[in-house]
PDB file with one MODEL, atoms N, CA, C and O in Angstrom:
MODEL        1
ATOM      1  N   LYS A   1      23.290  12.317  15.600  1.00  0.00           N
ATOM      2  CA  LYS A   1      23.424  11.659  16.883  1.00  0.00           C
ATOM      3  C   LYS A   1      22.521  12.300  17.932  1.00  0.00           C
ATOM      4  O   LYS A   1      21.959  11.610  18.783  1.00  0.00           O
ATOM      5  N   ASP A   2      22.384  13.622  17.864  1.00  0.00           N
ATOM      6  CA  ASP A   2      21.528  14.308  18.833  1.00  0.00           C
ATOM      7  C   ASP A   2      20.070  13.885  18.689  1.00  0.00           C
ATOM      8  O   ASP A   2      19.373  13.669  19.681  1.00  0.00           O
ATOM      9  N   ALA A   3      19.622  13.771  17.452  1.00  0.00           N
ATOM     10  CA  ALA A   3      18.235  13.361  17.213  1.00  0.00           C
ATOM     11  C   ALA A   3      18.008  11.930  17.698  1.00  0.00           C
ATOM     12  O   ALA A   3      16.960  11.628  18.270  1.00  0.00           O
ATOM     13  N   PHE A   4      18.975  11.055  17.474  1.00  0.00           N
ATOM     14  CA  PHE A   4      18.870   9.679  17.962  1.00  0.00           C
ATOM     15  C   PHE A   4      18.701   9.700  19.475  1.00  0.00           C
ATOM     16  O   PHE A   4      17.816   9.036  20.015  1.00  0.00           O
ATOM     17  N   ALA A   5      19.548  10.457  20.155  1.00  0.00           N
ATOM     18  CA  ALA A   5      19.529  10.503  21.623  1.00  0.00           C
ATOM     19  C   ALA A   5      18.232  11.102  22.140  1.00  0.00           C
ATOM     20  O   ALA A   5      17.666  10.603  23.113  1.00  0.00           O
ATOM     21  N   ARG A   6      17.750  12.173  21.499  1.00  0.00           N
ATOM     22  CA  ARG A   6      16.479  12.788  21.937  1.00  0.00           C
ATOM     23  C   ARG A   6      15.319  11.805  21.789  1.00  0.00           C
ATOM     24  O   ARG A   6      14.447  11.732  22.655  1.00  0.00           O
ATOM     25  N   THR A   7      15.312  11.065  20.708  1.00  0.00           N
ATOM     26  CA  THR A   7      14.240  10.096  20.488  1.00  0.00           C
ATOM     27  C   THR A   7      14.296   8.986  21.527  1.00  0.00           C
ATOM     28  O   THR A   7      13.264   8.596  22.073  1.00  0.00           O
ATOM     29  N   ALA A   8      15.478   8.480  21.802  1.00  0.00           N
ATOM     30  CA  ALA A   8      15.630   7.421  22.810  1.00  0.00           C
ATOM     31  C   ALA A   8      15.195   7.930  24.184  1.00  0.00           C
ATOM     32  O   ALA A   8      14.561   7.200  24.945  1.00  0.00           O
ATOM     33  N   GLU A   9      15.533   9.171  24.498  1.00  0.00           N
ATOM     34  CA  GLU A   9      15.143   9.755  25.783  1.00  0.00           C
ATOM     35  C   GLU A   9      13.621   9.879  25.885  1.00  0.00           C
ATOM     36  O   GLU A   9      13.040   9.572  26.926  1.00  0.00           O
ATOM     37  N   ALA A  10      12.989  10.323  24.822  1.00  0.00           N
ATOM     38  CA  ALA A  10      11.527  10.446  24.816  1.00  0.00           C
ATOM     39  C   ALA A  10      10.869   9.080  24.969  1.00  0.00           C
ATOM     40  O   ALA A  10       9.883   8.943  25.693  1.00  0.00           O
ATOM     41  N   LEU A  11      11.405   8.075  24.296  1.00  0.00           N
ATOM     42  CA  LEU A  11      10.843   6.730  24.405  1.00  0.00           C
ATOM     43  C   LEU A  11      11.038   6.157  25.806  1.00  0.00           C
ATOM     44  O   LEU A  11      10.164   5.456  26.315  1.00  0.00           O
ATOM     45  N   ALA A  12      12.162   6.446  26.426  1.00  0.00           N
ATOM     46  CA  ALA A  12      12.393   5.984  27.798  1.00  0.00           C
ATOM     47  C   ALA A  12      11.375   6.602  28.745  1.00  0.00           C
ATOM     48  O   ALA A  12      10.866   5.923  29.637  1.00  0.00           O
ATOM     49  N   LYS A  13      11.075   7.879  28.562  1.00  0.00           N
ATOM     50  CA  LYS A  13      10.055   8.548  29.390  1.00  0.00           C
ATOM     51  C   LYS A  13       8.685   7.938  29.142  1.00  0.00           C
ATOM     52  O   LYS A  13       7.911   7.736  30.079  1.00  0.00           O
ATOM     53  N   LEU A  14       8.387   7.648  27.896  1.00  0.00           N
ATOM     54  CA  LEU A  14       7.106   7.025  27.555  1.00  0.00           C
ATOM     55  C   LEU A  14       6.978   5.658  28.226  1.00  0.00           C
ATOM     56  O   LEU A  14       5.917   5.309  28.744  1.00  0.00           O
ATOM     57  N   LYS A  15       8.060   4.895  28.213  1.00  0.00           N
ATOM     58  CA  LYS A  15       8.042   3.591  28.886  1.00  0.00           C
ATOM     59  C   LYS A  15       7.771   3.755  30.384  1.00  0.00           C
ATOM     60  O   LYS A  15       7.051   2.945  30.970  1.00  0.00           O
ATOM     61  N   GLN A  16       8.337   4.792  31.011  1.00  0.00           N
ATOM     62  CA  GLN A  16       8.109   5.038  32.431  1.00  0.00           C
ATOM     63  C   GLN A  16       6.645   5.350  32.700  1.00  0.00           C
ATOM     64  O   GLN A  16       6.062   4.829  33.650  1.00  0.00           O
ATOM     65  N   VAL A  17       6.055   6.188  31.879  1.00  0.00           N
ATOM     66  CA  VAL A  17       4.643   6.529  32.035  1.00  0.00           C
ATOM     67  C   VAL A  17       3.784   5.279  31.845  1.00  0.00           C
ATOM     68  O   VAL A  17       2.863   5.030  32.623  1.00  0.00           O
ATOM     69  N   ALA A  18       4.083   4.509  30.826  1.00  0.00           N
ATOM     70  CA  ALA A  18       3.320   3.289  30.558  1.00  0.00           C
ATOM     71  C   ALA A  18       3.436   2.315  31.723  1.00  0.00           C
ATOM     72  O   ALA A  18       2.459   1.656  32.077  1.00  0.00           O
ATOM     73  N   ALA A  19       4.611   2.220  32.318  1.00  0.00           N
ATOM     74  CA  ALA A  19       4.811   1.321  33.466  1.00  0.00           C
ATOM     75  C   ALA A  19       3.952   1.755  34.654  1.00  0.00           C
ATOM     76  O   ALA A  19       3.471   0.913  35.412  1.00  0.00           O
ATOM     77  N   GLN A  20       3.762   3.049  34.814  1.00  0.00           N
ATOM     78  CA  GLN A  20       2.906   3.541  35.898  1.00  0.00           C
ATOM     79  C   GLN A  20       1.469   3.068  35.715  1.00  0.00           C
ATOM     80  O   GLN A  20       0.729   2.910  36.687  1.00  0.00           O
ATOM     81  N   TYR A  21       1.082   2.845  34.466  1.00  0.00           N
ATOM     82  CA  TYR A  21      -0.256   2.341  34.164  1.00  0.00           C
ATOM     83  C   TYR A  21      -0.263   0.824  34.006  1.00  0.00           C
ATOM     84  O   TYR A  21      -1.245   0.238  33.551  1.00  0.00           O
ATOM     85  N   ARG A  22       0.839   0.206  34.386  1.00  0.00           N
ATOM     86  CA  ARG A  22       1.024  -1.245  34.326  1.00  0.00           C
ATOM     87  C   ARG A  22       0.900  -1.814  32.911  1.00  0.00           C
ATOM     88  O   ARG A  22       0.448  -2.943  32.724  1.00  0.00           O
ATOM     89  N   CYS A  23       1.296  -1.037  31.945  1.00  0.00           N
ATOM     90  CA  CYS A  23       1.328  -1.511  30.567  1.00  0.00           C
ATOM     91  C   CYS A  23       2.594  -2.338  30.387  1.00  0.00           C
ATOM     92  O   CYS A  23       3.697  -1.856  30.644  1.00  0.00           O
ATOM     93  N   SER A  24       2.441  -3.556  29.956  1.00  0.00           N
ATOM     94  CA  SER A  24       3.606  -4.426  29.815  1.00  0.00           C
ATOM     95  C   SER A  24       3.888  -4.813  28.371  1.00  0.00           C
ATOM     96  O   SER A  24       4.916  -5.426  28.084  1.00  0.00           O
ATOM     97  N   VAL A  25       2.999  -4.466  27.470  1.00  0.00           N
ATOM     98  CA  VAL A  25       3.170  -4.814  26.066  1.00  0.00           C
ATOM     99  C   VAL A  25       3.178  -3.528  25.244  1.00  0.00           C
ATOM    100  O   VAL A  25       2.298  -2.678  25.384  1.00  0.00           O
ATOM    101  N   PHE A  26       4.182  -3.405  24.389  1.00  0.00           N
ATOM    102  CA  PHE A  26       4.300  -2.246  23.526  1.00  0.00           C
ATOM    103  C   PHE A  26       4.281  -2.711  22.082  1.00  0.00           C
ATOM    104  O   PHE A  26       4.838  -3.757  21.749  1.00  0.00           O
ATOM    105  N   ARG A  27       3.648  -1.943  21.241  1.00  0.00           N
ATOM    106  CA  ARG A  27       3.734  -2.178  19.800  1.00  0.00           C
ATOM    107  C   ARG A  27       4.280  -0.894  19.203  1.00  0.00           C
ATOM    108  O   ARG A  27       3.597   0.130  19.178  1.00  0.00           O
ATOM    109  N   CYS A  28       5.480  -0.954  18.737  1.00  0.00           N
ATOM    110  CA  CYS A  28       6.164   0.230  18.224  1.00  0.00           C
ATOM    111  C   CYS A  28       6.204   0.179  16.704  1.00  0.00           C
ATOM    112  O   CYS A  28       6.696  -0.780  16.111  1.00  0.00           O
ATOM    113  N   ILE A  29       5.677   1.230  16.087  1.00  0.00           N
ATOM    114  CA  ILE A  29       5.697   1.287  14.633  1.00  0.00           C
ATOM    115  C   ILE A  29       6.447   2.531  14.181  1.00  0.00           C
ATOM    116  O   ILE A  29       6.440   3.560  14.858  1.00  0.00           O
ATOM    117  N   ALA A  30       7.083   2.421  13.048  1.00  0.00           N
ATOM    118  CA  ALA A  30       7.776   3.542  12.425  1.00  0.00           C
ATOM    119  C   ALA A  30       7.073   3.850  11.112  1.00  0.00           C
ATOM    120  O   ALA A  30       6.611   2.947  10.414  1.00  0.00           O
ATOM    121  N   THR A  31       6.999   5.130  10.787  1.00  0.00           N
ATOM    122  CA  THR A  31       6.229   5.559   9.622  1.00  0.00           C
ATOM    123  C   THR A  31       7.111   6.276   8.603  1.00  0.00           C
ATOM    124  O   THR A  31       8.298   5.972   8.477  1.00  0.00           O
ATOM    125  N   GLU A  32       6.538   7.211   7.892  1.00  0.00           N
ATOM    126  CA  GLU A  32       7.143   7.871   6.732  1.00  0.00           C
ATOM    127  C   GLU A  32       8.588   8.333   6.930  1.00  0.00           C
ATOM    128  O   GLU A  32       9.453   8.031   6.109  1.00  0.00           O
ATOM    129  N   ALA A  33       8.845   9.045   7.987  1.00  0.00           N
ATOM    130  CA  ALA A  33      10.197   9.597   8.178  1.00  0.00           C
ATOM    131  C   ALA A  33      11.244   8.484   8.238  1.00  0.00           C
ATOM    132  O   ALA A  33      12.331   8.618   7.677  1.00  0.00           O
ATOM    133  N   VAL A  34      10.919   7.405   8.909  1.00  0.00           N
ATOM    134  CA  VAL A  34      11.867   6.291   9.020  1.00  0.00           C
ATOM    135  C   VAL A  34      11.947   5.535   7.698  1.00  0.00           C
ATOM    136  O   VAL A  34      13.027   5.101   7.298  1.00  0.00           O
ATOM    137  N   ARG A  35      10.829   5.375   7.025  1.00  0.00           N
ATOM    138  CA  ARG A  35      10.868   4.696   5.717  1.00  0.00           C
ATOM    139  C   ARG A  35      11.797   5.422   4.759  1.00  0.00           C
ATOM    140  O   ARG A  35      12.510   4.777   3.990  1.00  0.00           O
ATOM    141  N   ARG A  36      11.806   6.753   4.787  1.00  0.00           N
ATOM    142  CA  ARG A  36      12.583   7.546   3.843  1.00  0.00           C
ATOM    143  C   ARG A  36      14.025   7.788   4.271  1.00  0.00           C
ATOM    144  O   ARG A  36      14.870   8.100   3.431  1.00  0.00           O
ATOM    145  N   ALA A  37      14.318   7.653   5.540  1.00  0.00           N
ATOM    146  CA  ALA A  37      15.651   7.981   6.050  1.00  0.00           C
ATOM    147  C   ALA A  37      16.710   7.031   5.504  1.00  0.00           C
ATOM    148  O   ALA A  37      16.498   5.821   5.440  1.00  0.00           O
ATOM    149  N   LYS A  38      17.838   7.586   5.115  1.00  0.00           N
ATOM    150  CA  LYS A  38      18.948   6.767   4.613  1.00  0.00           C
ATOM    151  C   LYS A  38      19.576   5.943   5.729  1.00  0.00           C
ATOM    152  O   LYS A  38      20.165   4.892   5.478  1.00  0.00           O
ATOM    153  N   ASN A  39      19.451   6.421   6.954  1.00  0.00           N
ATOM    154  CA  ASN A  39      20.054   5.737   8.096  1.00  0.00           C
ATOM    155  C   ASN A  39      19.013   5.075   8.999  1.00  0.00           C
ATOM    156  O   ASN A  39      19.225   4.943  10.204  1.00  0.00           O
ATOM    157  N   SER A  40      17.901   4.667   8.419  1.00  0.00           N
ATOM    158  CA  SER A  40      16.813   4.107   9.225  1.00  0.00           C
ATOM    159  C   SER A  40      17.233   2.848   9.980  1.00  0.00           C
ATOM    160  O   SER A  40      16.841   2.663  11.133  1.00  0.00           O
ATOM    161  N   ALA A  41      18.012   1.992   9.356  1.00  0.00           N
ATOM    162  CA  ALA A  41      18.436   0.761  10.037  1.00  0.00           C
ATOM    163  C   ALA A  41      19.277   1.089  11.265  1.00  0.00           C
ATOM    164  O   ALA A  41      19.092   0.495  12.327  1.00  0.00           O
ATOM    165  N   GLN A  42      20.200   2.034  11.118  1.00  0.00           N
ATOM    166  CA  GLN A  42      21.033   2.434  12.254  1.00  0.00           C
ATOM    167  C   GLN A  42      20.188   3.073  13.347  1.00  0.00           C
ATOM    168  O   GLN A  42      20.411   2.824  14.532  1.00  0.00           O
ATOM    169  N   PHE A  43      19.227   3.891  12.957  1.00  0.00           N
ATOM    170  CA  PHE A  43      18.335   4.553  13.906  1.00  0.00           C
ATOM    171  C   PHE A  43      17.543   3.535  14.716  1.00  0.00           C
ATOM    172  O   PHE A  43      17.479   3.615  15.942  1.00  0.00           O
ATOM    173  N   LEU A  44      16.941   2.578  14.018  1.00  0.00           N
ATOM    174  CA  LEU A  44      16.125   1.578  14.706  1.00  0.00           C
ATOM    175  C   LEU A  44      16.985   0.665  15.582  1.00  0.00           C
ATOM    176  O   LEU A  44      16.564   0.279  16.672  1.00  0.00           O
ATOM    177  N   ASP A  45      18.166   0.324  15.119  1.00  0.00           N
ATOM    178  CA  ASP A  45      19.088  -0.472  15.946  1.00  0.00           C
ATOM    179  C   ASP A  45      19.456   0.289  17.219  1.00  0.00           C
ATOM    180  O   ASP A  45      19.453  -0.280  18.311  1.00  0.00           O
ATOM    181  N   PHE A  46      19.772   1.571  17.074  1.00  0.00           N
ATOM    182  CA  PHE A  46      20.121   2.408  18.227  1.00  0.00           C
ATOM    183  C   PHE A  46      18.968   2.449  19.228  1.00  0.00           C
ATOM    184  O   PHE A  46      19.178   2.282  20.429  1.00  0.00           O
ATOM    185  N   LEU A  47      17.757   2.670  18.733  1.00  0.00           N
ATOM    186  CA  LEU A  47      16.604   2.746  19.637  1.00  0.00           C
ATOM    187  C   LEU A  47      16.394   1.438  20.383  1.00  0.00           C
ATOM    188  O   LEU A  47      16.093   1.440  21.577  1.00  0.00           O
ATOM    189  N   GLN A  48      16.550   0.330  19.686  1.00  0.00           N
ATOM    190  CA  GLN A  48      16.380  -0.961  20.352  1.00  0.00           C
ATOM    191  C   GLN A  48      17.461  -1.172  21.413  1.00  0.00           C
ATOM    192  O   GLN A  48      17.170  -1.658  22.507  1.00  0.00           O
ATOM    193  N   GLU A  49      18.695  -0.812  21.097  1.00  0.00           N
ATOM    194  CA  GLU A  49      19.783  -0.950  22.070  1.00  0.00           C
ATOM    195  C   GLU A  49      19.539  -0.086  23.304  1.00  0.00           C
ATOM    196  O   GLU A  49      19.773  -0.524  24.431  1.00  0.00           O
ATOM    197  N   GLN A  50      19.071   1.134  23.090  1.00  0.00           N
ATOM    198  CA  GLN A  50      18.914   2.094  24.180  1.00  0.00           C
ATOM    199  C   GLN A  50      17.646   1.887  24.999  1.00  0.00           C
ATOM    200  O   GLN A  50      17.630   2.164  26.199  1.00  0.00           O
ATOM    201  N   THR A  51      16.582   1.403  24.360  1.00  0.00           N
ATOM    202  CA  THR A  51      15.281   1.334  25.040  1.00  0.00           C
ATOM    203  C   THR A  51      14.735  -0.079  25.210  1.00  0.00           C
ATOM    204  O   THR A  51      13.846  -0.314  26.029  1.00  0.00           O
ATOM    205  N   GLY A  52      15.269  -1.016  24.434  1.00  0.00           N
ATOM    206  CA  GLY A  52      14.731  -2.368  24.457  1.00  0.00           C
ATOM    207  C   GLY A  52      13.477  -2.519  23.614  1.00  0.00           C
ATOM    208  O   GLY A  52      12.855  -3.582  23.608  1.00  0.00           O
ATOM    209  N   LEU A  53      13.104  -1.470  22.905  1.00  0.00           N
ATOM    210  CA  LEU A  53      11.905  -1.506  22.069  1.00  0.00           C
ATOM    211  C   LEU A  53      12.272  -1.822  20.624  1.00  0.00           C
ATOM    212  O   LEU A  53      13.208  -1.245  20.070  1.00  0.00           O
ATOM    213  N   ALA A  54      11.533  -2.736  20.027  1.00  0.00           N
ATOM    214  CA  ALA A  54      11.732  -3.095  18.618  1.00  0.00           C
ATOM    215  C   ALA A  54      10.611  -2.466  17.797  1.00  0.00           C
ATOM    216  O   ALA A  54       9.445  -2.501  18.191  1.00  0.00           O
ATOM    217  N   PHE A  55      10.969  -1.903  16.674  1.00  0.00           N
ATOM    218  CA  PHE A  55      10.003  -1.220  15.821  1.00  0.00           C
ATOM    219  C   PHE A  55       9.720  -2.020  14.561  1.00  0.00           C
ATOM    220  O   PHE A  55      10.588  -2.721  14.041  1.00  0.00           O
ATOM    221  N   THR A  56       8.494  -1.902  14.084  1.00  0.00           N
ATOM    222  CA  THR A  56       8.086  -2.424  12.792  1.00  0.00           C
ATOM    223  C   THR A  56       7.850  -1.220  11.892  1.00  0.00           C
ATOM    224  O   THR A  56       7.119  -0.300  12.260  1.00  0.00           O
ATOM    225  N   VAL A  57       8.460  -1.223  10.728  1.00  0.00           N
ATOM    226  CA  VAL A  57       8.241  -0.150   9.763  1.00  0.00           C
ATOM    227  C   VAL A  57       7.034  -0.543   8.927  1.00  0.00           C
ATOM    228  O   VAL A  57       7.022  -1.591   8.282  1.00  0.00           O
ATOM    229  N   ILE A  58       6.012   0.321   8.950  1.00  0.00           N
ATOM    230  CA  ILE A  58       4.789  -0.002   8.210  1.00  0.00           C
ATOM    231  C   ILE A  58       4.765   0.720   6.871  1.00  0.00           C
ATOM    232  O   ILE A  58       5.471   1.707   6.665  1.00  0.00           O
ATOM    233  N   SER A  59       3.941   0.207   5.969  1.00  0.00           N
ATOM    234  CA  SER A  59       3.808   0.796   4.634  1.00  0.00           C
ATOM    235  C   SER A  59       3.010   2.102   4.708  1.00  0.00           C
ATOM    236  O   SER A  59       2.340   2.390   5.700  1.00  0.00           O
ATOM    237  N   GLY A  60       3.105   2.871   3.638  1.00  0.00           N
ATOM    238  CA  GLY A  60       2.316   4.095   3.541  1.00  0.00           C
ATOM    239  C   GLY A  60       0.827   3.803   3.562  1.00  0.00           C
ATOM    240  O   GLY A  60       0.046   4.560   4.139  1.00  0.00           O
ATOM    241  N   GLU A  61       0.438   2.711   2.937  1.00  0.00           N
ATOM    242  CA  GLU A  61      -0.981   2.335   2.920  1.00  0.00           C
ATOM    243  C   GLU A  61      -1.467   2.013   4.330  1.00  0.00           C
ATOM    244  O   GLU A  61      -2.543   2.455   4.733  1.00  0.00           O
ATOM    245  N   LYS A  62      -0.683   1.251   5.074  1.00  0.00           N
ATOM    246  CA  LYS A  62      -1.061   0.900   6.443  1.00  0.00           C
ATOM    247  C   LYS A  62      -1.108   2.151   7.322  1.00  0.00           C
ATOM    248  O   LYS A  62      -1.991   2.296   8.167  1.00  0.00           O
ATOM    249  N   GLU A  63      -0.145   3.049   7.109  1.00  0.00           N
ATOM    250  CA  GLU A  63      -0.121   4.304   7.861  1.00  0.00           C
ATOM    251  C   GLU A  63      -1.395   5.114   7.604  1.00  0.00           C
ATOM    252  O   GLU A  63      -1.979   5.678   8.530  1.00  0.00           O
ATOM    253  N   ALA A  64      -1.814   5.164   6.351  1.00  0.00           N
ATOM    254  CA  ALA A  64      -3.043   5.887   6.006  1.00  0.00           C
ATOM    255  C   ALA A  64      -4.265   5.227   6.651  1.00  0.00           C
ATOM    256  O   ALA A  64      -5.156   5.921   7.142  1.00  0.00           O
ATOM    257  N   GLN A  65      -4.311   3.899   6.653  1.00  0.00           N
ATOM    258  CA  GLN A  65      -5.427   3.198   7.297  1.00  0.00           C
ATOM    259  C   GLN A  65      -5.498   3.527   8.785  1.00  0.00           C
ATOM    260  O   GLN A  65      -6.576   3.798   9.314  1.00  0.00           O
ATOM    261  N   TYR A  66      -4.343   3.502   9.460  1.00  0.00           N
ATOM    262  CA  TYR A  66      -4.312   3.825  10.890  1.00  0.00           C
ATOM    263  C   TYR A  66      -4.737   5.272  11.138  1.00  0.00           C
ATOM    264  O   TYR A  66      -5.472   5.554  12.085  1.00  0.00           O
ATOM    265  N   GLY A  67      -4.276   6.182  10.289  1.00  0.00           N
ATOM    266  CA  GLY A  67      -4.649   7.589  10.431  1.00  0.00           C
ATOM    267  C   GLY A  67      -6.133   7.789  10.258  1.00  0.00           C
ATOM    268  O   GLY A  67      -6.762   8.512  11.031  1.00  0.00           O
ATOM    269  N   PHE A  68      -6.705   7.151   9.242  1.00  0.00           N
ATOM    270  CA  PHE A  68      -8.145   7.255   9.008  1.00  0.00           C
ATOM    271  C   PHE A  68      -8.925   6.695  10.194  1.00  0.00           C
ATOM    272  O   PHE A  68      -9.888   7.310  10.653  1.00  0.00           O
ATOM    273  N   SER A  69      -8.517   5.544  10.684  1.00  0.00           N
ATOM    274  CA  SER A  69      -9.206   4.931  11.825  1.00  0.00           C
ATOM    275  C   SER A  69      -9.137   5.821  13.056  1.00  0.00           C
ATOM    276  O   SER A  69     -10.119   5.948  13.787  1.00  0.00           O
ATOM    277  N   ALA A  70      -8.000   6.429  13.286  1.00  0.00           N
ATOM    278  CA  ALA A  70      -7.839   7.301  14.454  1.00  0.00           C
ATOM    279  C   ALA A  70      -8.770   8.508  14.367  1.00  0.00           C
ATOM    280  O   ALA A  70      -9.404   8.883  15.353  1.00  0.00           O
ATOM    281  N   VAL A  71      -8.846   9.107  13.189  1.00  0.00           N
ATOM    282  CA  VAL A  71      -9.731  10.266  13.018  1.00  0.00           C
ATOM    283  C   VAL A  71     -11.186   9.835  13.155  1.00  0.00           C
ATOM    284  O   VAL A  71     -11.968  10.489  13.845  1.00  0.00           O
ATOM    285  N   ARG A  72     -11.546   8.747  12.506  1.00  0.00           N
ATOM    286  CA  ARG A  72     -12.927   8.258  12.560  1.00  0.00           C
ATOM    287  C   ARG A  72     -13.347   7.982  13.997  1.00  0.00           C
ATOM    288  O   ARG A  72     -14.426   8.400  14.417  1.00  0.00           O
ATOM    289  N   GLU A  73     -12.511   7.288  14.752  1.00  0.00           N
ATOM    290  CA  GLU A  73     -12.836   6.961  16.141  1.00  0.00           C
ATOM    291  C   GLU A  73     -12.802   8.209  17.024  1.00  0.00           C
ATOM    292  O   GLU A  73     -13.615   8.346  17.939  1.00  0.00           O
ATOM    293  N   GLY A  74     -11.887   9.096  16.760  1.00  0.00           N
ATOM    294  CA  GLY A  74     -11.754  10.296  17.578  1.00  0.00           C
ATOM    295  C   GLY A  74     -12.915  11.254  17.426  1.00  0.00           C
ATOM    296  O   GLY A  74     -13.285  11.946  18.375  1.00  0.00           O
ATOM    297  N   LEU A  75     -13.489  11.299  16.240  1.00  0.00           N
ATOM    298  CA  LEU A  75     -14.619  12.197  16.001  1.00  0.00           C
ATOM    299  C   LEU A  75     -15.944  11.600  16.448  1.00  0.00           C
ATOM    300  O   LEU A  75     -16.909  12.328  16.678  1.00  0.00           O
ATOM    301  N   GLY A  76     -15.996  10.283  16.571  1.00  0.00           N
ATOM    302  CA  GLY A  76     -17.229   9.633  17.010  1.00  0.00           C
ATOM    303  C   GLY A  76     -18.366   9.714  16.005  1.00  0.00           C
ATOM    304  O   GLY A  76     -19.534   9.653  16.390  1.00  0.00           O
ATOM    305  N   LEU A  77     -18.046   9.849  14.733  1.00  0.00           N
ATOM    306  CA  LEU A  77     -19.074   9.918  13.698  1.00  0.00           C
ATOM    307  C   LEU A  77     -19.344   8.530  13.150  1.00  0.00           C
ATOM    308  O   LEU A  77     -18.445   7.693  13.068  1.00  0.00           O
ATOM    309  N   SER A  78     -20.610   8.291  12.770  1.00  0.00           N
ATOM    310  CA  SER A  78     -20.934   6.987  12.203  1.00  0.00           C
ATOM    311  C   SER A  78     -21.390   7.093  10.746  1.00  0.00           C
ATOM    312  O   SER A  78     -21.393   6.091  10.031  1.00  0.00           O
ATOM    313  N   ASP A  79     -21.774   8.293  10.294  1.00  0.00           N
ATOM    314  CA  ASP A  79     -22.274   8.447   8.937  1.00  0.00           C
ATOM    315  C   ASP A  79     -21.619   9.679   8.325  1.00  0.00           C
ATOM    316  O   ASP A  79     -22.035  10.807   8.589  1.00  0.00           O
ATOM    317  N   PHE A  80     -20.597   9.459   7.511  1.00  0.00           N
ATOM    318  CA  PHE A  80     -19.885  10.574   6.905  1.00  0.00           C
ATOM    319  C   PHE A  80     -19.124  10.106   5.681  1.00  0.00           C
ATOM    320  O   PHE A  80     -18.922   8.911   5.469  1.00  0.00           O
ATOM    321  N   VAL A  81     -18.707  11.072   4.884  1.00  0.00           N
ATOM    322  CA  VAL A  81     -17.903  10.787   3.696  1.00  0.00           C
ATOM    323  C   VAL A  81     -16.553  11.434   3.894  1.00  0.00           C
ATOM    324  O   VAL A  81     -15.688  11.337   3.024  1.00  0.00           O
TER     325      VAL A  81
ENDMDL
END
């Protein structure tokens, strides 16, 4: 229960920061930890109730693609292996 509450609190703060930047659209994704958790459905339901945010649980393959893209874009390299 404590972890659920801490996560909801962090997401509420994130929403406040985003609102300061006039962000009105959120895309919330859940990754490995939520995919593996036995109580993932309860966790995601709790977060939606507390924050109004709905999460999409993505596959491991999609998570890897996003991670690769983030590193590639963050490093600014165009020719690498």
